[in-house]
N, C-alpha and C positions, 0 to 999 in steps of 0.2 A: 735378496734384500727379509730378514725374516718379519713378520709380520709387526704392524706398531699397533699401538693400543693405550688407552687412556689410563690403565691401569701400572704400565711398565713407566709410563710418563711421571707420573705419581712419584714411583717409588726411585723412580733417577731424579725427581725434583727433592722427595725429603733426604738425599745422601745430601744434598745443601743447605737443609735446614729450612726449605719453602716449600710452604703448606699450600696444596691448591683445596680446594672442595667444589670450584665451580665447574661442572661437567662441561661446558661453554667454552672456557678455555682450555680445557684437554682438547674435547674434542678440535677445535682451532689448531692446537698443536698438531696433531693427528694429521691432520688434512695438511698443516704443511712440513710436515714428514716426509707425506706420499709426495707430494706434488715438487719436494726438493732432492727425492732420492736419498734421507737421511735415516741414521738410525735414532731412537732415543735416548740413549747416552750423547749422542755427539751432539743432539739437537739441546738437551739441556744445558750442556759445556758449551754452546756458543751462546743462547743466552743467558748464563751466569757472566761470561764473559764482556758482554757487551751493556746489560744493569751494571757491572759494576765499572764501568768507563761511564755508565751515567747516572755516578752517585746512587745506587742502590735502585735502580728505579722497577717500580713495582708489577708484578706479573698481572697484567687487563688482557680485556681485546683490543683495545687503543692501543697499548704498548706495544702487543705483539704485534701488529700491523704495521707500527713503525718500526719494530724489530727485523720482519720479512720486505722489509724496502728498503732498507739501510745495510743489510748483513747476510741476508739467504738468496737475495738477486744476486748480486756482487759475487758472491759465493760459487752458487753454481755456475754463474761464466768463466769465474777461474778454475773451476775443478774442471772442468770440461776440456780448456786449455790446457793443462796438465795430463789427463788423462793420455790425449794425445803423443805428449813428449815423450810420456813413460813409457805409452805404447811400442814409438820408438826407438827408444835409448836401454831398454832394459838390459842386461844380461839372462841368455835362454837356457831352462834345460831340461829333460827330460819330457816334461808333464809339460811345460810348457809350449814344445814344439809337438808332443802327442797335441793338443790344444788344437795349434795355429794348421797340422795337417788335416784334424778333423773338419777345421772349418775351410778351410780349402776346400774338399771333398763336397762340400753343401755348396756351397758357388758353384760347384760346376756341375752338379744335379738342375739340365733344365728345368723340370718339372719344380722343382726351389725356386726358378727364380721367374718363374711366372704366378706364384700362388705369394709366397711368404718373403718380401724385403733380403737378401742378404745381410750380415752379419755388419760388413763392410761398405752398408749403402753409403754413401753420402749425402743422404738425402735429409731430412728435416733432423737436429739434433738431436729433439727432445718430442716424443711422440710417446701415449699411451703407455703405460708398462703393464707387464702381465706378471701376474702371482705364480711362479712356473707350475706348481702341484695347485692349484685351487678350483672351485667352482667348474668341473666340467660333467657333461654327459650325455647321455641317450636316455630320454624318459620313456620309461614304458611301464603300462597299469592292468588295472584288470579291475573287473567287477567282483565283491565280494568272494572267493572261492574261486578266481579264473585267474587267480594270480600269474601272469607268466613269467616262469621259470628262467632266472637271472643265467643260469646253464646255454641257454639255447642262444644267448649275445659274446658270451664268452665261458671259456672252457675251463676258469679258474675263479668264477664270480663267487663273493663271499662277503656275507653280511661287515657292513664298515661297525667295528667298535663303538670308531670316536660318534655315528650318527645315534647307535643303539646306546650307549652312555651319556647321550645329551642332557642337559637339564635344563630347569625354566618351560616347560613344556608348556605351551598355550599359554605363556608370562605376555599382557599387554604390554611395551615399550614405548609407544606414542600415543598420545588422545589430543584428538582434537574437537572445538565445539562441544555439544551438548551430552558425554554420554554415558553419564552419571542414570543408572537405572533403565539403559539401553535394553531394548529386545532385539538380538544378534540375530533378526531368522527374517525370512524371506516373506512373501505376503502375498504376491500375483503371481510367481510363475510364468508358465507361458505365457500369460496376457501379456506382458511387458513388450511395447512397442522398440525395437532397437533397429537405427539402419544408419548407413551410411550419412554422414552429415549432406555432402552433393550429388547423392545419384549413382546410381553406378553407372551409369552416362560419361562423368565426370570424375571418376573416381581409376586408381588402377585396380584393373580387375583379371591381368593376364600376365604371362611373361613376355619380354620386348626384348628386343637386339640392341647386347650394348657393344662396349669397347668399339664403336665407329664410331665417335668426339670429333671433333675438330677446335681446333684452338678458338678459334673465330667466331664458333658457337661458344665455346665456353664464356669470351669474352661479351657476345651481346647479353647471355644471359646474366652477368655478373653490373654490364653496365646500366643494362633492366633494372635490375635493383636497386643499383643507386640512385638514379634517376626518380625510381616511382616512391620512397622513402624520402628522397629528399620533399618530393612536391608535398608530402605529410607535413614533414616537418616547417615548409615555408609556408604553407596555409596556416598550421596550427601557431608560428610564432610570431604571424603577421610580417614577414621577410620581404623585405622586397624585390632582390634579385642576390645572386650568389657571382663572387669574386671568381676570377681563374688565380687557383693555388699560388702559380707560380710569378707572378705577375707585380711588379715592385711598384710599392703604393707607400706614402707616407701618412694616410689614415687610416685610422679599425678598417677592417673589411671582415664581411661572412661568408666561408669556404663550405663546400657542400663533398665531402671524398668517402672515402674507406680506408680503415684502417690496415697496415700493414708494414710489413718487415725489414730493416733493412741488410740482412742478412738472413741465414738459413738455419739459427737456432730460435732459439728463443725468444719473444717480446720482452723487453725490459724499458727504462725509460729513457736511456737515452738514445734507442732502433727504432722508435715510431715513425714510420711516414706517412703522410697523406695522400691518397689517391685518387685525381678526380676522375669524374666521366669526361666523357669527351664534349659537352658540351659547356665543362668548364676549360677546357685544352689537355684533359689527358695526362699530365705531367704529376710526377712524385715531388712531393717536397717535406724535409725533417722537420719535426716541429718538435719545438722546445715546452715541456708541460710544465717548467717549475713556478710558472706563475698562476698555476688551475690551484683551490682550494684541495680539489676532491675531481678523484676521478677514478672508473673503472673503464679500462679497454683493452679489445683482444684483437687479433687479427680477422679480418671480412664485416669486422664492424662499418656499419654507416653512420657515420657524426657530422653534423657540421657546426665551427666551430667558430669561434669571434677573436681575432689578434689582428697583429702587427705582423708583416714582412715589405720590411724596408727593402731588401737587396735581393726580394723575387729565388733566394738560394734557403731560407728558413723561416717556417711562420712561431712566432712567439703567441701562442695562445693564451687569452684571458679569460674566457669564457669556451661551454660548453654545452651543449642542447641535448636535453636527453628524449630519447626515442617517447613517439606515441603509442599506445596499446592498440589493436581494434575497438571492434564496441563487441560487448556481447550478442546473443542468440537470443530473439524477441521470439517466443513463440505466439500465434495468432488463434490457437486452442483456450480457449477458458478453463482454467483448474479448478476441478470441484472441489467445493469446502471441505468434504471429507476423504479425501484423496489422499491413501496412506504412503511413507515415502516405501521406496527400495532400497533392499540391500544387496549392494555389487559386492564381489571378493575379486580382485586381485593379485596374481601369483605370476611368477618372474623364474624361469630358469637359467642355471640346473636343474635338474627332477633328479638328480641322482648325488650321491657324496663323491670327490675326487679321486677315491683309492675303490670305488668297487660298482659295478655297474649292478648293483641291488637296487630298487627301486622303490625301499622303504618310504622316502620323502613322500613321494606321489601315491605310495597309500595312503599316507597318513593326510596330505589334501585331501584327497574323497573321501576320507572319512567327517571330515571338518566342513564338508560342502554338505556331504549325508544329515550328517549333525545341524548346521545352522540352516542348512537348505536357503540359499542364495535368491534374490529373482538370475544375476546373472555372473557369469565369470570370466573374468576377462584373463586370460591364460598366454603367457607370451613366452618366448623363445629364452635361449635354443632348450628344443626339445633331441635333438640328438647333434651333442655337443662336439664341436671340430676339437675342442680344446681339451677335451677329458683324456688323460692318457691313456686308456687301454683304444679310443679308438681312433689317436694319430698312431699307436702300435698298430692296427686294424686288427687287435686281439677279442672278433664279433665275428659270429658265421653265418652271421645273413648281411642281404644288404641293408644298407642306409635307408634306402626307402620304407624296404621292411621293416625294419622297427619302428621308424617315425609312424608308417600306418597302424603297425598294431597297439601303437602305442594311443593313438588320437581314438581308435577304437575303442581301447578298453577304459581312456577316460569317459565316452559318451557314454559307452554300458554301465559303467560306476554311477553313472548318473541320473539315472535313468528316472529313476523312481522319485527323485528330485523335480526332476522338470526343468528343471534350471537351462535359461538359455547360455552357449557356449561362444565366447569368440577367441578365438588361435591365432594369436599374432605372431609372423615370423619375427626369425631375427639372422645376423651378419653372421655366425655362431653356429646356423645348422647348416650343418655339414654336405644335407644331401637338397641343400636349396639354393636358389641363384643369389650367387655371392656378390652385388649390386644395391646400390643406393639411390632411388625408388628404392624397397625390396617388394617385387608383385606376393600375393597371397597365393598360400597352400595349395593346393589341388588334391584333393581326397575322391578319386574315381570311384572304391569301395565302397564308401558309404552308403548305408541304405537312405531309401527316400524320407521314411519313417523319422527315421535319427537326424536327418540334413534340414530337418525342418526347426532343429532345437539349434544347428552351427550355424552360423556365419565366421566368413573366409574373410578378411581383411587383407589389406599392405602395410608395411610399416615405412615412413608413418601413416597415421589415417586420423579423421575428426569422425567420430559417431555420435550420434541421438538417442541419447536412450530414455525413452519417457522426457520428449522435451526439454533433456540435458545435454551441454553438450561433453563430449570425452576427446579431449587432443591424447594419442598414444601413440608413443613412439618406443621401441626395444633397445635402441641405440644410447650406447652410455656417454650422450651428450655433455654428461655433468662432469665426466672424470675426462672427456676431450679438450672442455674450455677450463677447465680447473686448470689443468697443465700449460694452460696458454694464455690467460687472463691478468690481465696485470691493475692493481689497485694503491688505490693512496687516498688516506682521509676521511673513505665513507662511513666507517665505523657500522658497517650491516656486514653479514658474513655473507660469506664468499657463495655457497650455494642461493640465497636471496637472490643475490646480484646476478649469477649467470642467468634463473629462473625470469629476472626482471628482462634482459638483456632476450631471451628467447621469444618473449612478450611483444618486445619493443622493436627488436627485430621483426616480426612477425613471421618467423621461419624454426622449425622443429631441429635446423641444423647449421645455424649463423657462421659457423667456424669457415673461413677458410686461406688460406689448402685446408682441406680435411686430415685427418691422423693416415697415415698408409695405411692403416687397416681397413680404412673406410674408401670406397672405389660408389666414387659420384658420376652419377651419370646429369651434369649439368641441364638439359634437356627436359627431359622427367623431374629431377628437379624442382624445375620452373615452374613445372603443372603440379607436382604431387606433393614438394617438399615442402610448402609454403604453409601456414596456419589462414583459414579463408576466413578466419574471426577469432578475438580471445575467448579458448573452452572454459567454461564451466570450472572443469578439473581437469586436469592435465598430469598422464600419468607417465613418469621419468623415471624407472628402472634402473638404478649403479651399484659399481660396486663399494663407492662411497656409502657416507651409514644410513640409515632409513630414516625418515624425515614425514610432515605434513606439515605445511605452511600457505598461507596468505599471501599470495602476492598481487598486488594492485587488484583484488576481488578475485584471482585467480583458485584455489586451493589445487598447490601441486604437491603431490604423491610421490615417496620413492621407497615403494614397498620394500625395497633391499629384496636380494636373493632369497629361494626356497632351500637350497643348499650355501652355505659359505665353507667352501673347502672340502672338508672332511667332517664337520659338524652338519647341525642342521642350521636351517635362516629363519626370514621372516616371511610374512605377505598380510595385505591389508583386507579393510574392509571398510567399507564406507556406508549410510544411509543418505539415500537422495531424495531428494523432492523439489519436483522444478517449481522455482521460485515465484512469488509475483512481491510486488514494489509496496516496500512499509507504508504506514500511513505519512509521510512525510516526501512518498515518489521518490525514497532512494531504494537503488536495488539488493535484494535480500541472497545472500549466495546460497543453489541450492544443496550445498553439500551441509547437513544438520549434524552428522556427527562421523569419524576420522578414528582408526589404527591402526595401530600398526602392533603384528600380533606373533612369538616367536611361533612356530612347526612343532 
């Protein structure tokens, strides 16, 4: 599938004399193309056909949601069944036979069976797609004059032409808050207070044994999640009691449960099941959503529903209760009246283009750090990207651990003059690190004591406390994973805001269940280290999807994008943070004064 963007959709729409100048509408259509695996021309043809049947329906956010609900979801389901039939019946030629033989050879490889699911896997039909040749890398860096030679990692490393010829360097693509006249420079340096919110003793600090889960333990974790969130909803909405989901009742009842799908495919409005916890009978019952004016649901979501279930075999939902986020952090330390804000820079890997193991993007990022002198740099993986083409083909001459170690040491050396605090967050795509979620922090045994004082190694996910402001951080692409699974109707809000609100109200850094195939979840550790202890002031959620800065129920959510997008340059984020104080009327004021997403 080729890359779909707003320009390609705009040109396709103009073929049919449909003018669209609204970037939000184009972004919505791009999102629908990605989530439904269709090209720009096919998307526009479907829209034209649909709008014609509706007497020339005009293009808007509401009509696009209606279009997705009535056309795209049904089309996606029929496309899957057609592909299965086509694969079974089509005539084979020499090329398709060779492809089949290649697939069979891959499936016979024992190592592949333990790492990447085979193409013939009968697991979930729809999971996160990966662009074959995009955003991959091992990140290597150096202080000025000490650039690590690309030849030491790849015998044929050459600078990426597309990256070097990129346009818009330093262009601000997203702004948030009072950014006019803002001076993006740090003021405190090493004096910033930075620590894990829950302290080292209650945080994931080292590797652990995994692949020893028992199904009953997983079940216990899910049950406790249902009961815990159910209790908070019960007290918030003053609900007397929950009824069993499968007990026939002639009156309206209120039930608690977890959303799941009745098959192995993508959730849709006709496949929604509500699974109750043991205290409510532990049964599953189909749910009819037709009476709901609006809803937004995804597999694994804990909800409270009100409705009728006269036969005990189907719930006719009439009301859906929204989840309640946790309170924000309140500091007991009084803020100085003249305390200046701190500058926080956020960047997410890959740190090299997908067509080269040349580390120019990371060098450019270090130049930005030296220029802007931020107080804190949050650097998220992948640093040694398992999906980089040359890494996959083992076209490197050093071990992955050695590449990573030299990369980190070079970042530390290159920012020594700035004196900023460095926070390193691992990624599921870091090939040298533990491929498990929650993911333990990196280990850097070769880092000197003087350097280690500036460096903080944290797990994925984690909650940080930076000068009295809480940061929720995860490098896992939960936006993409949930975006492909969530269904909605009549909400009117954009998909990003809905997903972010789900994370905050479900109080989890990864509320999707079951997770996508590429996320190996350890549920016992997830229960301890994957939940939000509170609603963070700032939530960092890097994704393959479009960058943004949004205020969602009082939490400033930032997707800084990735530092490289395939063969070209990507983006990074920067924020001005100041410990919040209550306003005159006692209302909470967000500690994020200003934020931007900037092209590298």
